[in-house]
N, C-alpha and C positions, 0 to 999 in steps of 0.2 A: 920485406919492407917495401921493395919496389911494387909489389902487388897492392899493399895498403895505400901507397902514394897514388897509384893509378886509380884506386877507388875514391880516395878523398879529394883529389885535386878538382874534379868537376863540382863537388859539393862545396868546397871552399870558395871556388870561383863564383858560384851562385850567391853565397852569402856576401861576398865582397861586392858583387854587382848590386845586390839588394840594398846594402848599406850606402853605396854611392847614390843610388836613386832616391832613397829616403832622405839622405843628407841634402840633396839638391832641392827637395820640396819641403824641407823642415823650416818652419819659421819659429825662432826661439821665443819662449814665453817672456813677456816683460818682467823685469825684476820686481820682486815683492815691494821694494821701496817705491818704485815708480807707480805700480798699481795702487798702493796705499795713497800716494800723493793725489792721483786722479780721483780715486774714490772719496777721499777726504774733501777734495774740492767740490765734488758733486753732492755729497751729503750736506755740506754747508749751504749749497744752493737750494736743496730741498728744504732745509730748515728755514731759510730765509723766505721761501715761498709760503710756507705754512705759518710763518711768524711775522716779522716786520714788513716784508714786502706785501704790496696790495694786489698783485695781479690775479691771484686766485679768488679775491674777495670783491672785485669790482661789481657794483650793482647798478651803475648808471653814470652817464656823462651828459651834462646838460649845458648847452650854450646859453649864456646870459646876455640878453639884448637890453638896450636902453629902456628904462621905465620900471614899473613895479609888477612883480609876478607872484602869484600865489603858488605855494607848494605843499605837498602832502600826498597821501595815497588815494584820495578821492579823484575820480576821473574828471571832475569839473575843474581841477587845478590846472594852472599853466604848466607847472613842472610836476610830473607824477612820479612819486616814489613807489617802491614795492608795497604790496597790499598789507603787510604786517606793520607798517608805519602808521602813525596817527593820520586820520583822514585829512585834517587841515592843520598844518604845523605853523604856518606863518607866511611872511612875504619876503621876497628878495628884490631889492631895488638897485638898479645900476644907474648912476649919474656920472657920465663921462668915465673916469677911471676908478670911481669910488663905488664899491659894492657893499650894501648894508642889508643885514638880516634882522627882521623883527619877528618875535615869537608870540603866538597867541597865548592868552592868559591860562588856558586849561591844558597846556602842553609843556612838558619838561625837556629842555635842551640845555646841555652843559658845555662849557669850555674849560678844560683842565679842572673838572669837578665843580666849577662854579656855575650856578644857574644863570642862563642868559635870557634877557628880555629884548635887548637891542644891541647889535654889535656891528662895527665896520670890519670887514674881512681883509686880512693881509694875504696876498697871494703866496703860495708856497707848495708844500706837499704834506704827506702824512707826518713828517718829522720836522716841519718848519711851517711858518705862516699860521693862520687861524684854522684850528680844527674843531668843528662842532660835533656833538654827539647826541643821539636820540635813540633809546632802546639799544639794539645791536648795531645801529648805523653810525658811521662817521662821514663827514664830508668836509671838503676843503676847496679853496679857490685856485684855479690854474689861470695863469696869464700867458697866452701864446701869441706873441707878436701883436699885442694890443687887444686880442680877443679873449674874453673871459668865459670860463667853464666851471661848473660845479662837478667835482668828481665824488661819486657816492661809493662808500665801502660798507659791506656788511660783514661784521666779524663772525657771523654764524652762516655764512654763505654755504650752499650745498657743496660747492667745490671743496671746501675744507673738510667736510665730513666724508666725502667720497674719494679724496685724493690719496693715491697709493704709489706715487712716484712716477718717474718718466723712463721709458725704455731707452737703452743706449746701444750703440754698436760696441763690439768687443774692443777692449783697450789694446792698441797696438803701438809699440814704440816707434814704428816706421812713420807714424803720422805726427811725430814731433820733429819738425823740419827746420833746419838752420836757414836763416834768411838774412840778406844784406840790405840795410836801409841806405838808399841813395837819395840824399837831400837835393831839393831843387835850389837853383841859384837864388830865386825869390819865391816866397810862398804864393800858392795859387788858390783862387776861389773855387769852390765846388758847391753844387746844389745836391743835397742828399734827398732822394725821393722818399715819400712816405705813403701810407695807405689812404690818406685823404687827398692825394694828388696835389698837394700844396708845395712840398719840397722845403727843405731847411738849409739855409746857407751855412757853410762851414769853410775851413781852411785846410789845405793840404800842404805839408812841408816836404814831402818826398814820397818815394815808392819803395815797397819791399819786394826784392827780387829773390826767387828761390827756385829749386829744381825738384821735380817729381818724375821718377822713372826716366831720367835723362833729358826731360824737356823743361824749358824755362817758363816760369809764370811770374805774375806780379799782382800785388794787392795794394790798394790805397788805404793807409791807416789814418784814423782821426786822432786828434790830440797832438800836443807839442812834443817833439823828440827829446827835448832837454828840460822843459819845465814840468812835464808830467812823468810819472813813473810807469804808466801803462798806455799802450795804444789800444784803441777800440776799433775793431774791424767788423764791418757788415759785408758778408760775402754770400754769393750764390754758387751752386754747383749742380751737377747732373742728378743728384739725389733729390733735389727740390721738387715737390709735387708727387714724389713717389714714396720714399721712406722718410723724408723730412719735409718740413713746412715749405709750402710753395713760395713764401716770401723771403727765403734765405735763412741764414744762421748768423749768430753773433759769436765773437770771441775777443777776450782781452789777452794781450801778451805784454811782456816787459818792453819798455822802450830800449833802444839799442845801447850797447856799451860804447866805449871810446873808439872802437874800431868799426862801429856801425853794424855790429852783429847782434841778432836776437833770435828767438825761436818761436815758430808757429806751432803751438800744441793743439792740433785739431781735435785731439781727444777731449779737450775742454770746450768744444763748440756747444752752444746751447740755443734753445728756442727763443724767439722773440716773444714778448708778452701777448701778442695777438693770438697765439695758439690757445690761450687760457680764457680770453674774454673778447667780446665785441666792443668793449668800451676803452680799449687801448688804441693809441695812434702810433704805430711802429714805423721807424725808418726802414727803408728797403735798400738792397745793394745798389750802389751807383753802377753805371755801365762798365767801368773799368774793373769792377770787383765780381763780375760774373765769370767764374772759371768754366772752361769748356770740358771739364772732367768731373768724375764723381769723387767726392770725399766722404767715404763711408766711415765717419768717425764722430764721436760725441753723441749728443742727444738725437733720438728719432722723433718723429712727429707725435705730439700729444693728442690723443683722440678722445679723451674722456671729460672734456669741459662740460660743466653743468650750468643750467640756467634756472630761473625761477619758474 
């Protein structure tokens, strides 16, 4: 027996040492429930991109100035639609804050299936305001701080035909991080930068404080901590311009509980609309939301945007 113990002891020691080393480097797989939750969230996002959301379908963004402007696919128009639209659809007239569309007699344009000859457009988006349709195109009026734009959507955009999803980082539960919301004594004004270099005024009610690998970080969330059920966060990190979009990432998280606690689930970070189209005007991370570390979580850069 002593002989057997002498032979086995080194072998057992090697197995024990190997087990300890492997245990130190082993990162447990996320629970099936958590994986399902994140995957369900992402599938809903994909379904929205292919369905009610317009980002994959944008075909144009046209600023409307004072006066009357012709529009259609012919190059002689003031506003030029893609080539498959009718050559001369009609005119768009802006008179102060009133935008009116008149349609040529030989062209069919509808609004909620009713044929339109002349209509005053109410600003909104694809699910509110006045939405006009011609062939596979839809367009609606945007009002941005008193400036008016026509946003054009093509329901048969090449992006829809070629879209096969968005690559993501592996789901890791370590990227769901507890955060403490510390409210300011008084709300503070903030200018959120955007791709047009105009900036959008907003209000900050406090900061989120959290820890990654023993180091403390903070993010400035948008929306009201009590009146809204979700914070919206625009943040940048060291993956931007490498594996993720150079203009940062977006994330929604629950507003804090009565103790000021919420969770940053970076696995649900997603791309701004500007990765899909040149016709989006995306907000960018404010200075206080540019993290000095990499957050390899959520969606990676989308590389396959199509154009006409």
